[in-house]
C-alpha positions in Angstrom: -2.0 14.3 2.4 1.3 13.6 4.5 2.5 9.9 4.0 3.2 10.3 8.2 -0.6 10.2 8.5 -1.5 7.7 6.1 0.1 4.8 8.5 0.9 6.8 11.8 3.3 5.0 14.2 2.9 5.6 17.6 5.8 7.2 19.5 6.3 5.8 22.7 7.7 7.7 25.4 10.4 6.4 27.9 9.1 4.4 31.0 11.4 2.7 33.9 12.6 -0.4 32.2 11.8 -2.1 35.4 8.2 -1.9 34.7 6.6 -5.5 34.1 4.3 -5.9 31.4 0.5 -5.2 32.4 -1.8 -7.9 32.1 -5.1 -7.9 30.4 -4.4 -4.4 28.6 -5.9 -5.3 25.3 -6.9 -9.0 26.4 -10.7 -8.2 27.4 -10.8 -5.9 23.9 -9.8 -9.1 21.9 -12.1 -11.3 23.7 -14.8 -9.6 23.2 -14.3 -8.8 19.4 -12.5 -11.8 18.1 -14.3 -14.4 16.3 -12.7 -17.8 16.1 -14.8 -20.2 13.6 -12.5 -22.7 14.5 -9.9 -22.6 17.0 -6.5 -23.5 15.2 -4.9 -23.3 18.8 -6.0 -25.9 20.8 -2.7 -27.3 21.0 -0.7 -24.1 20.5 2.7 -24.0 22.2 3.6 -21.5 24.5 6.0 -18.8 23.6 9.0 -17.9 26.1 10.5 -15.8 23.7 7.8 -13.0 23.7 8.2 -12.2 27.2 12.2 -11.5 26.6 11.3 -9.5 23.6 8.8 -7.6 25.4 11.3 -6.8 28.1 13.9 -5.7 25.4 11.7 -3.7 23.5 10.8 -1.9 27.1 14.7 -1.2 27.5 15.0 -0.2 24.0 12.2 2.4 23.9 13.9 4.5 26.7 17.0 4.6 24.3 15.4 5.5 21.1 12.8 8.0 22.3 13.3 11.3 20.7 11.8 14.4 22.3 9.7 17.0 20.7 12.5 19.5 21.1 15.1 16.9 19.7 12.6 16.1 16.7 12.2 19.9 15.8 15.8 20.3 15.9 16.7 17.5 13.8 14.0 18.6 11.6 15.0 22.3 10.8 18.8 21.2 10.8 18.1 18.9 8.1 16.1 21.7 6.2 19.3 24.0 6.8 21.4 21.2 5.3 19.4 20.9 2.3 19.3 24.5 1.5 23.1 24.5 1.8 23.4 21.7 -0.3 21.3 23.4 -3.0 23.2 26.4 -3.2 26.5 25.3 -2.6 26.5 22.2 -4.4 23.8 22.9 -7.2 24.5 26.7 -7.8 27.5 27.9 -6.3 27.7 31.2 -8.0 28.7 33.8 -7.3 31.0 31.9 -5.2 32.1 28.9 -7.5 30.7 27.2 -10.5 28.0 24.9 -9.3 26.9 21.3 -10.4 24.4 22.8 -12.6 26.7 25.0 -14.4 29.3 22.1 -14.9 26.4 19.6 -16.1 25.6 22.3 -19.0 29.1 22.1 -19.9 29.5 18.6 -20.0 26.1 17.8 -21.7 27.2 20.6 -24.4 30.0 18.2 -26.0 27.9 16.6 -28.3 29.6 13.4 -28.3 28.8 13.2 -24.4 25.0 13.9 -25.2 24.8 11.3 -28.2 27.0 8.6 -26.4 25.0 9.4 -23.2 21.3 8.9 -25.0 22.7 5.8 -26.7 23.5 4.2 -23.2 20.0 5.7 -21.9 18.4 4.1 -24.6 19.9 0.7 -25.0 19.5 0.3 -21.2 16.1 1.1 -21.0 15.3 -1.3 -24.4 16.9 -4.1 -22.5 14.8 -3.7 -19.6 11.4 -3.2 -21.4 11.9 -5.8 -24.1 13.9 -8.8 -22.2 10.6 -9.9 -20.1 8.7 -10.1 -23.4 10.9 -13.3 -24.1 8.8 -15.4 -21.7 4.9 -15.9 -21.6 2.6 -16.3 -18.8 1.7 -19.6 -17.3 -1.3 -21.8 -18.9 -4.5 -21.3 -16.8 -4.7 -24.0 -14.2 -7.0 -27.0 -15.0 -10.1 -27.1 -13.1 -9.8 -30.6 -12.1 -6.3 -29.9 -11.0 -7.7 -27.0 -8.8 -10.4 -29.7 -7.1 -7.5 -32.3 -6.5 -5.6 -29.5 -4.9 -8.4 -29.0 -2.3 -7.4 -32.5 -0.9 -3.7 -32.3 -1.0 -2.5 -31.9 2.8 0.5 -30.1 1.5 -1.5 -27.5 -0.4 -4.4 -25.5 0.7 -4.8 -27.4 4.1 -1.3 -26.3 5.0 -1.6 -22.7 3.9 -3.5 -19.9 6.1 -5.2 -16.9 4.3 -4.3 -13.6 6.1 -6.3 -10.4 5.4 -5.3 -7.4 7.1 -7.9 -4.7 6.5 -8.9 -1.1 7.6 -12.5 -0.3 7.8 -13.4 -2.9 5.2 -17.1 -3.7 6.3 -18.3 -2.6 2.8 -16.1 -4.6 0.8 -14.5 -7.5 2.9 -17.8 -9.5 2.2 -17.1 -10.1 -1.9 -13.1 -11.0 -0.6 -14.5 -13.9 1.8 -17.2 -14.9 -0.7 -14.1 -15.5 -3.3 -11.8 -16.7 -0.5 -14.2 -19.4 0.8 -14.5 -21.3 -3.1 -10.6 -21.5 -2.4 -9.9 -21.8 1.6 -11.6 -23.6 4.5 -13.0 -21.2 6.6 -10.7 -22.3 9.6 -7.9 -21.3 7.1 -8.9 -17.5 6.7 -7.8 -15.1 9.0 -9.2 -11.5 8.6 -7.0 -8.8 11.1 -9.1 -5.7 11.3 -6.8 -2.6 12.7 -6.9 1.1 13.6 -5.5 3.3 15.9 -8.5 2.9 18.5 -9.3 0.6 21.5 -12.6 -0.4 19.9 -13.3 -1.6 16.3 -13.9 1.0 13.9 -16.9 -0.5 11.8 -18.7 -3.8 11.9 -16.2 -5.8 10.2 -16.4 -8.7 12.8 -20.1 -9.2 11.9 -19.1 -9.8 8.3 -16.6 -12.4 9.3 -18.9 -14.0 11.7 -21.6 -14.1 8.7 -19.1 -16.5 7.0 -17.7 -18.1 10.1 -14.3 -17.1 9.1 -11.4 -16.1 12.0 -11.6 -12.6 13.1 -9.0 -10.3 14.9 -9.0 -7.0 16.2 -5.5 -5.3 16.4 -5.8 -2.1 18.4 -2.5 -0.4 16.5 -3.3 0.8 13.1 -0.5 -0.6 10.8 -0.8 -3.2 8.0 2.5 -4.7 8.8 1.6 -4.9 12.6 -1.5 -6.6 11.5 0.5 -8.9 9.3 2.6 -9.7 12.2 -0.3 -10.7 14.7 -1.9 -12.8 11.7 1.6 -15.3 11.5 0.9 -15.8 15.5 -2.7 -16.6 14.8 -1.6 -19.1 11.9 1.5 -20.3 13.3 -0.2 -24.0 12.8 0.2 -23.6 9.1 3.8 -23.7 7.4 2.6 -21.5 4.6 0.6 -18.1 4.7 -0.9 -16.3 1.9 -1.2 -12.8 2.1 -3.7 -10.7 0.4 -5.3 -7.4 0.4 -8.9 -6.8 1.7 -10.0 -6.1 -2.0 -8.4 -9.0 -3.6 -10.9 -11.3 -5.5 -9.1 -15.0 -5.5 -10.5 -16.8 -8.4 -12.2 -20.1 -7.8 -9.5 -21.8 -9.6 -6.6 -19.9 -7.5 -3.5 -22.3 -7.5 -1.9 -22.6 -3.7 1.9 -23.2 -5.7 3.3 -24.7 -2.1 5.0 -27.2 -4.0 7.3 -24.5 -5.6 8.4 -23.7 -2.3 11.8 -26.1 -2.5 15.2 -25.1 -1.8 16.0 -21.5 -1.2 12.5 -20.4 -2.8 10.6 -19.4 0.2 8.2 -16.5 -1.6 6.0 -16.4 -4.5 4.3 -13.5 -5.8 1.1 -13.9 -8.1 0.2 -11.7 -11.1 -2.6 -9.3 -10.5 -5.0 -7.0 -12.5 -6.9 -4.2 -11.9 -10.8 -3.7 -11.9 -13.2 -1.1 -11.1 -16.2 -1.1 -9.0 -18.3 -4.3 -9.3 -15.4 -6.3 -10.9 -16.2 -4.4 -14.0 -13.0 -3.1 -16.2 -13.4 0.5 -15.2 -12.3 3.7 -16.1 -9.5 4.2 -18.8 -7.3 5.0 -15.7 -7.9 1.7 -14.6 -7.5 -0.3 -17.5 -4.3 1.9 -17.9 -3.6 0.5 -14.4 -4.5 -3.2 -15.6 -1.8 -2.9 -18.1 0.5 -1.9 -15.8 -0.1 -4.4 -13.4 0.1 -7.1 -15.7 3.3 -6.1 -17.4 4.6 -5.3 -14.1 3.8 -9.5 -13.3 5.7 -10.4 -16.5 8.5 -8.4 -15.4 8.8 -9.7 -12.1 8.4 -13.3 -13.5 11.3 -12.7 -15.8 13.3 -11.5 -12.9 12.6 -14.5 -11.1 13.6 -16.8 -13.8 17.2 -15.2 -14.1 17.6 -14.7 -10.3 14.8 -13.3 -8.0 12.0 -10.6 -8.4 12.9 -7.7 -6.2 9.7 -8.0 -4.2 6.3 -9.8 -4.8 3.2 -7.4 -5.2 1.9 -6.0 -1.8 -1.5 -7.2 -2.7 -0.9 -10.9 -3.0 2.0 -13.1 -1.8 2.5 -16.5 -0.6 5.2 -17.0 2.1 7.0 -19.8 3.8 5.8 -18.9 7.6 9.2 -19.3 9.0 10.7 -17.2 6.7 8.0 -14.7 7.0 8.5 -14.6 10.9 12.2 -14.0 10.6 11.6 -11.6 7.9 9.7 -9.5 10.7 12.4 -9.6 12.8 14.6 -8.1 10.3 12.2 -5.7 8.7 13.0 -2.1 9.3 9.6 -1.6 10.6 8.4 1.4 8.4 4.9 1.3 7.5 5.1 2.7 4.1 6.5 0.5 1.6 6.4 -2.3 3.7 6.0 -4.5 0.7 9.1 -3.4 -0.6 10.9 -3.7 2.5 9.6 -7.4 2.7 11.2 -8.3 -0.7 14.6 -6.7 0.4 14.9 -8.4 3.4 13.6 -11.8 2.0 16.7 -11.9 -0.6 18.8 -10.7 2.3 17.9 -13.8 4.0 18.7 -16.0 1.3 15.3 -16.6 -0.4 14.6 -16.2 -3.9 11.4 -14.4 -4.8 9.5 -16.0 -7.7 6.2 -15.6 -9.6 3.1 -17.4 -10.3 1.4 -16.1 -13.7 -1.4 -18.7 -13.8 -4.0 -16.7 -12.9 -4.7 -13.1 -12.6 -5.9 -11.7 -9.2 -8.4 -8.7 -9.2 -7.6 -5.8 -6.9 -9.6 -2.7 -7.2 -7.6 0.6 -8.1 -8.2 4.5 -7.9 -10.7 5.4 -10.8 -8.6 8.5 -11.8 -5.3 10.2 -11.8 -5.9 13.5 -9.8 -9.6 14.0 -9.3 -12.6 12.1 -8.4 -16.3 13.1 -7.3 -16.0 14.1 -3.7 -19.1 11.4 -2.9 -16.9 8.3 -4.3 -15.3 6.3 -1.8 -12.9 3.3 -1.4 -13.0 1.1 1.6 -9.6 -0.5 3.1 -6.2 1.0 2.6 -6.7 2.5 -0.8 -6.7 6.2 -1.7 -9.3 7.7 -4.4 -6.6 8.9 -6.7 -3.3 7.4 -8.4 -1.7 11.0 -7.3 -2.3 10.4 -3.9 -1.2 6.6 -3.9 1.9 7.0 -5.3 3.0 10.6 -4.7 2.7 10.3 -1.0 3.1 6.5 -0.4 4.1 4.4 -3.1 7.5 6.8 -4.1 8.1 7.6 -0.6 11.1 5.6 -0.3 12.3 5.8 -3.9 15.5 7.7 -2.7 15.9 6.1 0.5 15.8 2.8 -1.3 18.8 3.7 -3.4 20.7 3.3 -0.2 19.0 0.0 0.5 19.5 -1.4 -2.9 23.1 -0.3 -3.2 24.1 -1.9 0.1 22.3 -5.0 -1.3 24.0 -4.9 -4.5 27.5 -4.8 -2.7 27.1 -6.9 0.4 24.5 -9.4 0.0 25.7 -12.8 -1.7 23.4 -15.5 0.1 21.5 -16.6 -3.3 24.6 -17.6 -5.3 25.0 -17.5 -8.8 21.1 -16.4 -8.9 22.5 -13.1 -7.2 23.8 -11.7 -10.7 20.5 -12.0 -12.1 18.7 -10.4 -9.2 21.1 -7.7 -8.9 20.6 -6.6 -12.6 17.0 -5.8 -11.4 17.8 -4.1 -8.0 20.1 -2.0 -10.1 17.2 -1.1 -12.3 15.1 0.6 -9.4 18.3 2.7 -8.6 18.7 3.5 -12.3 15.2 4.6 -12.6 15.1 6.7 -9.6 18.9 8.4 -10.8 16.9 9.3 -13.9 14.2 10.8 -11.7 16.4 12.8 -9.8 18.4 14.1 -13.1 15.3 14.8 -15.3 14.8 18.3 -13.9 18.2 19.4 -15.0 19.3 16.9 -18.0 15.9 17.5 -19.8 15.8 21.4 -19.7 19.7 21.4 -20.7 19.2 19.1 -23.3 16.5 21.0 -25.0 18.5 24.3 -25.0 21.9 22.9 -26.2 20.4 20.4 -28.9 16.4 20.7 -29.1 16.0 18.9 -32.2 18.1 16.1 -31.2 16.3 16.2 -27.9 12.9 15.9 -29.4 14.0 13.1 -31.9 15.0 11.1 -28.5 11.6 11.7 -26.5 9.7 10.7 -29.8 12.0 7.8 -30.1 11.5 6.7 -26.7 7.8 7.3 -26.6 7.4 5.1 -29.8 9.6 2.0 -27.9 7.4 2.0 -25.2 4.2 1.9 -27.3 5.6 -1.1 -29.5 6.3 -2.7 -26.4 2.7 -2.5 -25.0 1.6 -3.5 -28.1 3.6 -6.5 -28.3 2.4 -7.4 -24.7 -1.2 -7.0 -25.4 -1.5 -8.5 -28.9 0.9 -11.7 -28.1 1.0 -11.9 -24.3 -2.4 -10.9 -23.2 -4.3 -12.5 -26.3 -3.0 -16.0 -25.0 -4.5 -15.2 -21.6 -7.5 -13.9 -23.3 -6.7 -10.7 -21.1 -6.2 -8.3 -23.8 -7.3 -4.5 -23.3 -9.1 -2.1 -25.6 -7.4 0.0 -28.3 -8.8 3.1 -26.5 -7.1 2.0 -23.4 -3.6 1.4 -25.1 -3.9 4.8 -26.9 -4.6 6.3 -23.2 -1.8 4.1 -21.6 1.0 6.0 -22.9 0.0 9.7 -22.0 -1.0 8.4 -18.7 2.6 7.0 -18.1 4.2 10.1 -19.0 1.8 11.9 -16.3 2.9 9.4 -13.8 6.7 9.7 -14.9 6.2 13.6 -14.1 4.3 12.3 -10.8 7.4 10.2 -10.1 10.1 12.9 -10.4 8.3 15.5 -8.2 7.6 13.0 -5.4 11.2 12.2 -5.4 12.0 15.6 -4.3 8.8 15.9 -2.2 9.8 13.0 -0.4 13.8 14.2 0.2 11.7 17.2 2.0 9.8 15.0 4.2 12.5 12.8 5.3 13.2 15.5 7.6 10.3 15.1 9.5 9.6 11.5 9.1 13.1 10.3 10.4 13.3 12.8 13.3 11.1 10.1 15.1 12.8 6.7 15.4 10.8 4.0 13.8 11.4 0.6 15.6 10.9 -3.0 14.1 7.9 -4.4 15.1 9.5 -6.9 17.4 11.2 -3.9 19.0 8.0 -1.9 19.9 6.7 -3.1 23.4 3.0 -2.2 22.2 3.2 -4.3 19.5 4.7 -7.3 21.6 2.0 -6.8 24.0 -0.5 -7.3 21.5 0.6 -10.6 20.6 1.2 -11.3 24.1 -2.4 -11.0 25.1 -3.3 -12.6 21.6 -1.4 -16.0 22.7 -3.0 -15.7 26.3 -6.7 -15.1 25.2 -6.1 -17.9 22.2 -5.1 -20.3 25.2 -7.8 -19.2 27.3 -10.5 -19.8 24.6 -8.9 -23.1 23.5 -9.1 -24.2 27.7 -12.6 -23.2 27.5 -13.6 -25.3 24.7 -11.8 -28.3 26.1 -13.7 -27.7 29.4 -17.0 -27.5 28.0 -16.6 -29.7 25.1 -17.8 -27.6 22.3 -17.3 -28.4 18.8 -18.3 -26.2 16.3 -16.2 -27.6 13.3 -18.9 -29.3 11.7 -21.1 -26.2 12.0 -18.7 -23.5 11.0 -16.9 -25.5 7.9 -17.8 -23.3 4.8 -16.4 -24.5 1.8 
């Protein structure tokens, strides 16, 4: 699977910049397939800036367009550059001694190898065990959850946005859980796909539950989220979740924590299998991984800022989220990582709410599954495809964005120090992935006994880390996993480490094709802005129709 095919981005050929925006291009389609239980746009203000965005996008597309010939030349020139770097920098012989030769001689000095291993082990120990100094928050009180429902500044002021793709089979369970927390009028399902017509009957499911449904004819999660922000513009807060996230009945809408420069909050998540069961050992290992990641992000938030909230669920100040879309580079891969990166650059700390674990379905296997099995929504069937082709695609490229942030972004004040420590962790881990194919074999050749002891010690350190986490932190939340899953977890992580190493080099190879095309920001894509404009026009027409006919479906369609 090619990462470029997972979330294809439409390349628009150049047109005359004087062309006026065509009207009703997707308006009639939106009118046919959109379902609005409560029209939250009765008093929707107009958006004069959208027309300017559209005109600017039309002008920009002519400048950034690259012909097929240019893309091919760019791609093959990059391949040639990579081959030249591989030989002249890494190999060098017989012209000169390359980097691999110097690395071998550098590591051959016992002090260098020993000292380097001490630094590596010490850094790994700090990053692994420091988060264990905190614990998860206590479960929310049921009566508190009921009280929150009547608070005008909590649920009533928050919209739930659910971007989805071919989710007819699973969106029902997601909506049933969401309706125990949110009123129907606050829920917006934004189905999307590269098609002028809906790809399934998600709209019918939404109509059954009386929630808002919108069809976005451009297939991209980030574009669907952008459209959803305009649909929910009367709400000061937005909760973004994936189509397979099951909100617990006592789910806390912690908008009261949005104070000062705190404009984004993540939630801890847990892995489940089909039917909300623990699932396979692979899914239980992911459960440990997700929960441990949640604690690590919570710790990062306490000392500075989490790097980014989980892509599966995040609570945003809508104003900041809209600013984030304007600064987001527009990549449809790793869009959640870039959301966090841009939010921090804009001066927002990212904290975590650890009161509950939100369920999300995960791949049931690492490499192979039965061909008859399937998952709805955006999810792949194996962890290998999920991470090798998509999650890890920007690991190497992300080093540029992270180092740029570490050096030049200082809007969080003193909180930047803690934030940058964990941003550096991402750079540090990527460097380890890139050096592993060279350092590990050389170390095994030079000092095999020492290297074997170091690997065993590292393995044991992470195993103890997981044991403490399971027996102390998860026990307090009644979320412990089985001992079998704990034993499975370590070989699982070793396998994924090797997948991460391979994916870094694969992504470097694929960058030539990916960056041969220009990827505009969503606010610089004329087709995206046209969809937004048509949606706003449709909303105003729908609102006018309601006012003319005196229709009031509020009592009938309120679903709590």
